[in-house]
PyMOL Python script that loads the backbone (N, CA, C, O; Angstrom):
from pymol import cmd

cmd.read_pdbstr("""\
ATOM      1  N   MET A   1      58.981  16.673  53.444  1.00  0.00           N
ATOM      2  CA  MET A   1      58.743  15.390  53.894  1.00  0.00           C
ATOM      3  C   MET A   1      57.072  14.973  53.967  1.00  0.00           C
ATOM      4  O   MET A   1      56.728  13.793  54.044  1.00  0.00           O
ATOM      5  N   LYS A   2      56.168  16.011  53.936  1.00  0.00           N
ATOM      6  CA  LYS A   2      54.782  15.602  53.597  1.00  0.00           C
ATOM      7  C   LYS A   2      54.816  14.850  52.226  1.00  0.00           C
ATOM      8  O   LYS A   2      54.224  13.775  52.129  1.00  0.00           O
ATOM      9  N   ASP A   3      55.495  15.384  51.161  1.00  0.00           N
ATOM     10  CA  ASP A   3      55.369  14.745  49.695  1.00  0.00           C
ATOM     11  C   ASP A   3      55.983  13.256  49.830  1.00  0.00           C
ATOM     12  O   ASP A   3      55.449  12.257  49.348  1.00  0.00           O
ATOM     13  N   LYS A   4      57.186  13.266  50.559  1.00  0.00           N
ATOM     14  CA  LYS A   4      57.733  11.549  50.516  1.00  0.00           C
ATOM     15  C   LYS A   4      56.518  10.958  51.245  1.00  0.00           C
ATOM     16  O   LYS A   4      56.031   9.953  50.728  1.00  0.00           O
ATOM     17  N   ILE A   5      55.980  11.409  52.320  1.00  0.00           N
ATOM     18  CA  ILE A   5      55.169  10.522  53.065  1.00  0.00           C
ATOM     19  C   ILE A   5      53.834  10.009  52.155  1.00  0.00           C
ATOM     20  O   ILE A   5      53.407   8.864  52.009  1.00  0.00           O
ATOM     21  N   GLU A   6      53.434  11.041  51.708  1.00  0.00           N
ATOM     22  CA  GLU A   6      52.045  10.862  50.760  1.00  0.00           C
ATOM     23  C   GLU A   6      52.566  10.004  49.524  1.00  0.00           C
ATOM     24  O   GLU A   6      51.877   9.036  49.203  1.00  0.00           O
ATOM     25  N   LYS A   7      53.571  10.240  48.900  1.00  0.00           N
ATOM     26  CA  LYS A   7      53.968   9.321  48.299  1.00  0.00           C
ATOM     27  C   LYS A   7      54.173   7.623  48.269  1.00  0.00           C
ATOM     28  O   LYS A   7      54.099   6.774  47.381  1.00  0.00           O
ATOM     29  N   ILE A   8      54.476   7.601  49.758  1.00  0.00           N
ATOM     30  CA  ILE A   8      54.659   6.166  50.082  1.00  0.00           C
ATOM     31  C   ILE A   8      53.351   5.378  50.429  1.00  0.00           C
ATOM     32  O   ILE A   8      53.123   4.177  50.282  1.00  0.00           O
ATOM     33  N   ILE A   9      52.513   6.416  50.950  1.00  0.00           N
ATOM     34  CA  ILE A   9      51.006   6.114  51.181  1.00  0.00           C
ATOM     35  C   ILE A   9      50.289   5.783  49.775  1.00  0.00           C
ATOM     36  O   ILE A   9      49.598   4.767  49.688  1.00  0.00           O
ATOM     37  N   GLU A  10      50.445   6.580  48.759  1.00  0.00           N
ATOM     38  CA  GLU A  10      50.009   6.353  47.642  1.00  0.00           C
ATOM     39  C   GLU A  10      50.686   5.230  46.873  1.00  0.00           C
ATOM     40  O   GLU A  10      49.847   4.441  46.438  1.00  0.00           O
ATOM     41  N   GLU A  11      51.867   4.928  46.585  1.00  0.00           N
ATOM     42  CA  GLU A  11      52.574   4.088  46.088  1.00  0.00           C
ATOM     43  C   GLU A  11      52.564   2.401  46.879  1.00  0.00           C
ATOM     44  O   GLU A  11      52.475   1.298  46.339  1.00  0.00           O
ATOM     45  N   ASP A  12      52.675   2.718  48.128  1.00  0.00           N
ATOM     46  CA  ASP A  12      53.093   1.361  48.615  1.00  0.00           C
ATOM     47  C   ASP A  12      52.054   0.939  49.662  1.00  0.00           C
ATOM     48  O   ASP A  12      51.978  -0.255  49.951  1.00  0.00           O
ATOM     49  N   ILE A  13      51.364   1.707  50.164  1.00  0.00           N
ATOM     50  CA  ILE A  13      50.468   1.401  51.311  1.00  0.00           C
ATOM     51  C   ILE A  13      49.154   1.185  50.787  1.00  0.00           C
ATOM     52  O   ILE A  13      48.668   0.056  50.854  1.00  0.00           O
ATOM     53  N   ASN A  14      48.406   2.311  50.179  1.00  0.00           N
ATOM     54  CA  ASN A  14      46.990   2.176  49.709  1.00  0.00           C
ATOM     55  C   ASN A  14      46.877   1.005  48.482  1.00  0.00           C
ATOM     56  O   ASN A  14      45.950   0.204  48.609  1.00  0.00           O
ATOM     57  N   PRO A  15      47.577   0.890  47.553  1.00  0.00           N
ATOM     58  CA  PRO A  15      47.315  -0.178  46.702  1.00  0.00           C
ATOM     59  C   PRO A  15      47.056  -1.538  47.574  1.00  0.00           C
ATOM     60  O   PRO A  15      46.290  -2.399  47.140  1.00  0.00           O
ATOM     61  N   TYR A  16      47.620  -1.664  48.619  1.00  0.00           N
ATOM     62  CA  TYR A  16      47.386  -2.986  49.391  1.00  0.00           C
ATOM     63  C   TYR A  16      46.057  -2.816  50.136  1.00  0.00           C
ATOM     64  O   TYR A  16      45.346  -3.793  50.375  1.00  0.00           O
ATOM     65  N   LEU A  17      45.775  -1.757  50.448  1.00  0.00           N
ATOM     66  CA  LEU A  17      44.671  -1.694  51.317  1.00  0.00           C
ATOM     67  C   LEU A  17      43.452  -1.386  50.559  1.00  0.00           C
ATOM     68  O   LEU A  17      42.341  -1.742  50.952  1.00  0.00           O
ATOM     69  N   ALA A  18      43.618  -0.835  49.654  1.00  0.00           N
ATOM     70  CA  ALA A  18      42.544  -0.814  48.256  1.00  0.00           C
ATOM     71  C   ALA A  18      42.093  -2.370  47.988  1.00  0.00           C
ATOM     72  O   ALA A  18      41.019  -2.531  47.408  1.00  0.00           O
ATOM     73  N   MET A  19      42.723  -3.332  48.312  1.00  0.00           N
ATOM     74  CA  MET A  19      42.092  -4.725  47.902  1.00  0.00           C
ATOM     75  C   MET A  19      41.135  -5.107  49.360  1.00  0.00           C
ATOM     76  O   MET A  19      40.503  -6.159  49.458  1.00  0.00           O
ATOM     77  N   HIS A  20      41.163  -4.266  50.211  1.00  0.00           N
ATOM     78  CA  HIS A  20      40.083  -4.672  51.210  1.00  0.00           C
ATOM     79  C   HIS A  20      39.041  -3.530  51.366  1.00  0.00           C
ATOM     80  O   HIS A  20      38.276  -3.427  52.325  1.00  0.00           O
ATOM     81  N   GLN A  21      39.113  -2.603  50.202  1.00  0.00           N
ATOM     82  CA  GLN A  21      38.041  -1.339  50.003  1.00  0.00           C
ATOM     83  C   GLN A  21      38.351  -0.530  51.251  1.00  0.00           C
ATOM     84  O   GLN A  21      37.487  -0.348  52.109  1.00  0.00           O
ATOM     85  N   GLY A  22      39.692  -0.001  51.364  1.00  0.00           N
ATOM     86  CA  GLY A  22      40.082   0.989  52.107  1.00  0.00           C
ATOM     87  C   GLY A  22      41.390   1.465  51.677  1.00  0.00           C
ATOM     88  O   GLY A  22      41.938   1.223  50.602  1.00  0.00           O
ATOM     89  N   GLY A  23      41.852   2.210  52.698  1.00  0.00           N
ATOM     90  CA  GLY A  23      43.094   3.254  52.191  1.00  0.00           C
ATOM     91  C   GLY A  23      43.288   4.150  53.807  1.00  0.00           C
ATOM     92  O   GLY A  23      42.646   3.969  54.842  1.00  0.00           O
ATOM     93  N   CYS A  24      44.195   4.947  53.586  1.00  0.00           N
ATOM     94  CA  CYS A  24      45.005   5.697  54.677  1.00  0.00           C
ATOM     95  C   CYS A  24      45.397   6.994  53.802  1.00  0.00           C
ATOM     96  O   CYS A  24      45.493   7.072  52.577  1.00  0.00           O
ATOM     97  N   GLU A  25      45.604   8.025  54.816  1.00  0.00           N
ATOM     98  CA  GLU A  25      45.844   9.388  54.496  1.00  0.00           C
ATOM     99  C   GLU A  25      46.682   9.930  55.624  1.00  0.00           C
ATOM    100  O   GLU A  25      46.665   9.619  56.815  1.00  0.00           O
ATOM    101  N   TYR A  26      47.518  10.931  54.895  1.00  0.00           N
ATOM    102  CA  TYR A  26      48.351  11.729  55.736  1.00  0.00           C
ATOM    103  C   TYR A  26      47.504  12.749  56.787  1.00  0.00           C
ATOM    104  O   TYR A  26      46.472  13.229  56.320  1.00  0.00           O
ATOM    105  N   ILE A  27      47.780  13.026  57.835  1.00  0.00           N
ATOM    106  CA  ILE A  27      47.232  13.866  58.747  1.00  0.00           C
ATOM    107  C   ILE A  27      48.267  14.845  59.192  1.00  0.00           C
ATOM    108  O   ILE A  27      48.163  16.055  58.995  1.00  0.00           O
ATOM    109  N   ASP A  28      49.230  14.298  59.776  1.00  0.00           N
ATOM    110  CA  ASP A  28      50.212  15.374  60.309  1.00  0.00           C
ATOM    111  C   ASP A  28      51.680  14.321  60.644  1.00  0.00           C
ATOM    112  O   ASP A  28      51.699  13.141  60.992  1.00  0.00           O
ATOM    113  N   PHE A  29      52.745  15.199  60.405  1.00  0.00           N
ATOM    114  CA  PHE A  29      54.126  14.753  60.923  1.00  0.00           C
ATOM    115  C   PHE A  29      54.561  15.642  61.538  1.00  0.00           C
ATOM    116  O   PHE A  29      54.633  16.803  61.133  1.00  0.00           O
ATOM    117  N   GLN A  30      55.043  15.094  62.981  1.00  0.00           N
ATOM    118  CA  GLN A  30      55.829  15.996  63.851  1.00  0.00           C
ATOM    119  C   GLN A  30      57.560  15.911  63.719  1.00  0.00           C
ATOM    120  O   GLN A  30      58.107  15.045  64.401  1.00  0.00           O
ATOM    121  N   GLU A  31      58.229  16.604  63.044  1.00  0.00           N
ATOM    122  CA  GLU A  31      59.569  16.379  62.698  1.00  0.00           C
ATOM    123  C   GLU A  31      60.509  16.230  64.127  1.00  0.00           C
ATOM    124  O   GLU A  31      61.424  15.412  64.221  1.00  0.00           O
ATOM    125  N   GLY A  32      60.228  16.896  64.895  1.00  0.00           N
ATOM    126  CA  GLY A  32      60.655  16.991  66.445  1.00  0.00           C
ATOM    127  C   GLY A  32      60.835  15.908  66.999  1.00  0.00           C
ATOM    128  O   GLY A  32      61.940  15.593  67.440  1.00  0.00           O
ATOM    129  N   SER A  33      59.676  15.064  67.086  1.00  0.00           N
ATOM    130  CA  SER A  33      59.426  13.592  67.852  1.00  0.00           C
ATOM    131  C   SER A  33      59.522  12.610  66.573  1.00  0.00           C
ATOM    132  O   SER A  33      59.996  11.486  66.739  1.00  0.00           O
ATOM    133  N   GLY A  34      59.071  13.030  65.279  1.00  0.00           N
ATOM    134  CA  GLY A  34      59.081  11.607  64.449  1.00  0.00           C
ATOM    135  C   GLY A  34      57.907  10.833  64.525  1.00  0.00           C
ATOM    136  O   GLY A  34      57.885   9.629  64.267  1.00  0.00           O
ATOM    137  N   ILE A  35      56.758  11.615  64.935  1.00  0.00           N
ATOM    138  CA  ILE A  35      55.396  10.729  65.082  1.00  0.00           C
ATOM    139  C   ILE A  35      54.579  11.362  63.738  1.00  0.00           C
ATOM    140  O   ILE A  35      54.387  12.535  63.416  1.00  0.00           O
ATOM    141  N   LEU A  36      54.249  10.317  63.205  1.00  0.00           N
ATOM    142  CA  LEU A  36      53.259  10.340  61.942  1.00  0.00           C
ATOM    143  C   LEU A  36      52.032  10.139  62.553  1.00  0.00           C
ATOM    144  O   LEU A  36      51.836   9.435  63.544  1.00  0.00           O
ATOM    145  N   THR A  37      51.019  10.930  61.784  1.00  0.00           N
ATOM    146  CA  THR A  37      49.487  10.647  62.387  1.00  0.00           C
ATOM    147  C   THR A  37      48.992  10.354  61.029  1.00  0.00           C
ATOM    148  O   THR A  37      49.508  10.940  60.077  1.00  0.00           O
ATOM    149  N   ILE A  38      47.785   9.277  60.798  1.00  0.00           N
ATOM    150  CA  ILE A  38      47.380   8.877  59.480  1.00  0.00           C
ATOM    151  C   ILE A  38      45.900   8.724  59.963  1.00  0.00           C
ATOM    152  O   ILE A  38      45.497   8.675  61.125  1.00  0.00           O
ATOM    153  N   ARG A  39      45.196   8.663  58.815  1.00  0.00           N
ATOM    154  CA  ARG A  39      43.636   8.166  58.967  1.00  0.00           C
ATOM    155  C   ARG A  39      43.488   7.308  58.113  1.00  0.00           C
ATOM    156  O   ARG A  39      43.787   7.477  56.931  1.00  0.00           O
ATOM    157  N   MET A  40      42.841   5.905  58.753  1.00  0.00           N
ATOM    158  CA  MET A  40      42.528   5.112  57.923  1.00  0.00           C
ATOM    159  C   MET A  40      40.679   5.276  57.386  1.00  0.00           C
ATOM    160  O   MET A  40      39.770   5.452  58.198  1.00  0.00           O
ATOM    161  N   PHE A  41      40.502   5.176  56.024  1.00  0.00           N
ATOM    162  CA  PHE A  41      39.251   4.978  55.281  1.00  0.00           C
ATOM    163  C   PHE A  41      38.809   4.122  54.675  1.00  0.00           C
ATOM    164  O   PHE A  41      39.578   3.260  54.248  1.00  0.00           O
ATOM    165  N   GLY A  42      37.406   4.039  54.412  1.00  0.00           N
ATOM    166  CA  GLY A  42      36.925   2.844  53.730  1.00  0.00           C
ATOM    167  C   GLY A  42      36.436   1.859  54.629  1.00  0.00           C
ATOM    168  O   GLY A  42      35.832   1.948  55.698  1.00  0.00           O
ATOM    169  N   GLY A  43      36.905   0.735  53.832  1.00  0.00           N
ATOM    170  CA  GLY A  43      36.889  -0.744  54.586  1.00  0.00           C
ATOM    171  C   GLY A  43      37.838  -0.784  55.996  1.00  0.00           C
ATOM    172  O   GLY A  43      37.593  -1.484  56.979  1.00  0.00           O
ATOM    173  N   CYS A  44      38.874   0.057  55.855  1.00  0.00           N
ATOM    174  CA  CYS A  44      39.757   0.157  56.996  1.00  0.00           C
ATOM    175  C   CYS A  44      39.267   0.811  58.293  1.00  0.00           C
ATOM    176  O   CYS A  44      39.505   0.328  59.400  1.00  0.00           O
ATOM    177  N   SER A  45      38.667   1.776  58.121  1.00  0.00           N
ATOM    178  CA  SER A  45      37.864   2.652  59.086  1.00  0.00           C
ATOM    179  C   SER A  45      37.059   1.716  60.019  1.00  0.00           C
ATOM    180  O   SER A  45      36.137   1.039  59.566  1.00  0.00           O
ATOM    181  N   GLY A  46      37.440   1.679  61.425  1.00  0.00           N
ATOM    182  CA  GLY A  46      36.549   0.771  62.339  1.00  0.00           C
ATOM    183  C   GLY A  46      36.760  -0.505  62.227  1.00  0.00           C
ATOM    184  O   GLY A  46      36.084  -1.301  62.878  1.00  0.00           O
ATOM    185  N   CYS A  47      37.788  -0.927  61.332  1.00  0.00           N
ATOM    186  CA  CYS A  47      37.841  -2.528  61.047  1.00  0.00           C
ATOM    187  C   CYS A  47      38.741  -3.235  62.421  1.00  0.00           C
ATOM    188  O   CYS A  47      39.772  -2.742  62.878  1.00  0.00           O
ATOM    189  N   PRO A  48      38.132  -4.379  62.883  1.00  0.00           N
ATOM    190  CA  PRO A  48      38.755  -4.685  63.998  1.00  0.00           C
ATOM    191  C   PRO A  48      40.368  -5.320  63.672  1.00  0.00           C
ATOM    192  O   PRO A  48      41.242  -5.649  64.474  1.00  0.00           O
ATOM    193  N   SER A  49      40.368  -5.338  62.366  1.00  0.00           N
ATOM    194  CA  SER A  49      41.892  -5.620  62.094  1.00  0.00           C
ATOM    195  C   SER A  49      42.899  -4.648  61.646  1.00  0.00           C
ATOM    196  O   SER A  49      43.968  -4.986  61.138  1.00  0.00           O
ATOM    197  N   SER A  50      42.483  -3.268  61.872  1.00  0.00           N
ATOM    198  CA  SER A  50      43.216  -2.034  61.413  1.00  0.00           C
ATOM    199  C   SER A  50      44.605  -2.046  62.358  1.00  0.00           C
ATOM    200  O   SER A  50      45.713  -1.814  61.876  1.00  0.00           O
ATOM    201  N   GLN A  51      44.396  -2.328  63.675  1.00  0.00           N
ATOM    202  CA  GLN A  51      45.819  -2.202  64.242  1.00  0.00           C
ATOM    203  C   GLN A  51      46.847  -3.154  64.039  1.00  0.00           C
ATOM    204  O   GLN A  51      48.042  -2.913  64.213  1.00  0.00           O
ATOM    205  N   LEU A  52      46.269  -4.479  63.585  1.00  0.00           N
ATOM    206  CA  LEU A  52      47.118  -5.498  62.970  1.00  0.00           C
ATOM    207  C   LEU A  52      47.806  -4.874  61.672  1.00  0.00           C
ATOM    208  O   LEU A  52      49.028  -4.856  61.519  1.00  0.00           O
ATOM    209  N   THR A  53      46.970  -4.410  60.835  1.00  0.00           N
ATOM    210  CA  THR A  53      47.351  -3.771  59.647  1.00  0.00           C
ATOM    211  C   THR A  53      48.185  -2.776  59.922  1.00  0.00           C
ATOM    212  O   THR A  53      49.287  -3.041  59.443  1.00  0.00           O
ATOM    213  N   LEU A  54      48.172  -1.689  60.506  1.00  0.00           N
ATOM    214  CA  LEU A  54      49.178  -0.844  61.209  1.00  0.00           C
ATOM    215  C   LEU A  54      50.391  -1.409  61.659  1.00  0.00           C
ATOM    216  O   LEU A  54      51.404  -0.911  61.168  1.00  0.00           O
ATOM    217  N   PHE A  55      50.532  -2.285  62.436  1.00  0.00           N
ATOM    218  CA  PHE A  55      51.754  -2.763  63.196  1.00  0.00           C
ATOM    219  C   PHE A  55      52.281  -3.818  62.135  1.00  0.00           C
ATOM    220  O   PHE A  55      53.494  -3.725  61.947  1.00  0.00           O
ATOM    221  N   ASN A  56      51.710  -4.688  61.484  1.00  0.00           N
ATOM    222  CA  ASN A  56      52.346  -5.495  60.415  1.00  0.00           C
ATOM    223  C   ASN A  56      52.494  -5.088  59.133  1.00  0.00           C
ATOM    224  O   ASN A  56      53.349  -5.615  58.422  1.00  0.00           O
ATOM    225  N   GLY A  57      51.652  -4.064  58.657  1.00  0.00           N
ATOM    226  CA  GLY A  57      52.227  -3.544  57.335  1.00  0.00           C
ATOM    227  C   GLY A  57      52.390  -2.181  57.413  1.00  0.00           C
ATOM    228  O   GLY A  57      53.429  -1.864  56.833  1.00  0.00           O
ATOM    229  N   ILE A  58      51.825  -1.269  57.867  1.00  0.00           N
ATOM    230  CA  ILE A  58      51.957  -0.133  57.445  1.00  0.00           C
ATOM    231  C   ILE A  58      53.428   0.488  58.104  1.00  0.00           C
ATOM    232  O   ILE A  58      54.218   1.190  57.473  1.00  0.00           O
ATOM    233  N   ILE A  59      53.608  -0.006  59.707  1.00  0.00           N
ATOM    234  CA  ILE A  59      54.678   0.812  59.999  1.00  0.00           C
ATOM    235  C   ILE A  59      56.006   0.145  59.606  1.00  0.00           C
ATOM    236  O   ILE A  59      57.069   0.749  59.750  1.00  0.00           O
ATOM    237  N   PRO A  60      55.939  -1.157  59.089  1.00  0.00           N
ATOM    238  CA  PRO A  60      57.342  -1.611  58.857  1.00  0.00           C
ATOM    239  C   PRO A  60      57.745  -1.164  57.282  1.00  0.00           C
ATOM    240  O   PRO A  60      58.896  -1.313  56.871  1.00  0.00           O
ATOM    241  N   ILE A  61      56.797  -0.667  56.544  1.00  0.00           N
ATOM    242  CA  ILE A  61      57.033  -0.131  55.228  1.00  0.00           C
ATOM    243  C   ILE A  61      57.680   1.336  55.517  1.00  0.00           C
ATOM    244  O   ILE A  61      58.738   1.595  54.944  1.00  0.00           O
ATOM    245  N   PHE A  62      57.136   2.242  56.318  1.00  0.00           N
ATOM    246  CA  PHE A  62      57.641   3.294  56.616  1.00  0.00           C
ATOM    247  C   PHE A  62      59.056   3.252  57.592  1.00  0.00           C
ATOM    248  O   PHE A  62      59.803   4.230  57.570  1.00  0.00           O
ATOM    249  N   LYS A  63      59.312   2.311  58.270  1.00  0.00           N
ATOM    250  CA  LYS A  63      60.410   2.088  58.955  1.00  0.00           C
ATOM    251  C   LYS A  63      61.521   1.869  57.899  1.00  0.00           C
ATOM    252  O   LYS A  63      62.646   2.352  58.027  1.00  0.00           O
ATOM    253  N   GLU A  64      61.115   1.075  56.799  1.00  0.00           N
ATOM    254  CA  GLU A  64      61.912   0.746  55.996  1.00  0.00           C
ATOM    255  C   GLU A  64      62.245   1.979  55.002  1.00  0.00           C
ATOM    256  O   GLU A  64      63.405   2.111  54.612  1.00  0.00           O
ATOM    257  N   LYS A  65      61.325   2.806  54.624  1.00  0.00           N
ATOM    258  CA  LYS A  65      61.729   3.679  53.694  1.00  0.00           C
ATOM    259  C   LYS A  65      62.127   5.203  54.309  1.00  0.00           C
ATOM    260  O   LYS A  65      62.867   5.949  53.667  1.00  0.00           O
ATOM    261  N   MET A  66      61.600   5.562  55.530  1.00  0.00           N
ATOM    262  CA  MET A  66      61.757   6.766  56.138  1.00  0.00           C
ATOM    263  C   MET A  66      62.137   6.183  57.841  1.00  0.00           C
ATOM    264  O   MET A  66      61.244   6.113  58.685  1.00  0.00           O
ATOM    265  N   PRO A  67      63.295   5.876  58.082  1.00  0.00           N
ATOM    266  CA  PRO A  67      63.965   5.428  59.272  1.00  0.00           C
ATOM    267  C   PRO A  67      63.742   6.939  60.431  1.00  0.00           C
ATOM    268  O   PRO A  67      64.059   6.862  61.618  1.00  0.00           O
ATOM    269  N   GLU A  68      63.295   7.921  59.953  1.00  0.00           N
ATOM    270  CA  GLU A  68      63.286   9.227  60.745  1.00  0.00           C
ATOM    271  C   GLU A  68      61.793   9.039  61.512  1.00  0.00           C
ATOM    272  O   GLU A  68      61.486   9.625  62.550  1.00  0.00           O
ATOM    273  N   ILE A  69      60.992   8.157  60.824  1.00  0.00           N
ATOM    274  CA  ILE A  69      59.675   8.138  61.564  1.00  0.00           C
ATOM    275  C   ILE A  69      59.621   7.256  62.651  1.00  0.00           C
ATOM    276  O   ILE A  69      59.722   6.081  62.296  1.00  0.00           O
ATOM    277  N   GLN A  70      59.471   7.462  64.091  1.00  0.00           N
ATOM    278  CA  GLN A  70      59.751   6.894  65.206  1.00  0.00           C
ATOM    279  C   GLN A  70      58.270   6.213  65.417  1.00  0.00           C
ATOM    280  O   GLN A  70      58.279   5.059  65.843  1.00  0.00           O
ATOM    281  N   ASP A  71      57.396   6.638  65.238  1.00  0.00           N
ATOM    282  CA  ASP A  71      55.883   6.221  65.637  1.00  0.00           C
ATOM    283  C   ASP A  71      54.895   6.592  64.585  1.00  0.00           C
ATOM    284  O   ASP A  71      55.110   7.595  63.904  1.00  0.00           O
ATOM    285  N   ILE A  72      53.783   5.835  64.387  1.00  0.00           N
ATOM    286  CA  ILE A  72      52.589   6.212  63.858  1.00  0.00           C
ATOM    287  C   ILE A  72      51.365   5.991  64.410  1.00  0.00           C
ATOM    288  O   ILE A  72      50.898   4.854  64.479  1.00  0.00           O
ATOM    289  N   LEU A  73      50.702   7.115  64.876  1.00  0.00           N
ATOM    290  CA  LEU A  73      49.223   7.180  65.351  1.00  0.00           C
ATOM    291  C   LEU A  73      48.245   7.058  64.522  1.00  0.00           C
ATOM    292  O   LEU A  73      48.454   7.436  63.369  1.00  0.00           O
ATOM    293  N   LEU A  74      46.922   6.504  64.868  1.00  0.00           N
ATOM    294  CA  LEU A  74      45.952   6.618  63.954  1.00  0.00           C
ATOM    295  C   LEU A  74      44.974   7.612  64.412  1.00  0.00           C
ATOM    296  O   LEU A  74      44.745   7.648  65.621  1.00  0.00           O
ATOM    297  N   ASP A  75      44.361   8.428  63.626  1.00  0.00           N
ATOM    298  CA  ASP A  75      43.557   9.590  63.651  1.00  0.00           C
ATOM    299  C   ASP A  75      42.305   8.899  63.855  1.00  0.00           C
ATOM    300  O   ASP A  75      41.256   9.537  63.945  1.00  0.00           O
TER     301      ASP A  75
END
""", "prot")
cmd.dss("prot")
cmd.show_as("cartoon", "prot")
cmd.util.cbc("prot")
cmd.orient("prot")
């Protein structure tokens, strides 16, 4: 599961975030609850738009590619 999540981050999410000098990384996935925890870094860390990026960009990508993920939290 971790490998699949990290592949999505590497191939689908981080190239987009890199345009803003940022990125995200896998922290934890709780299979029982379907909760994924990620950390944003670089230009995305502390950015006032990071919540918008999460809800409008990152969550939809994961929902499409991994429907078993129920929610995503920022660390």
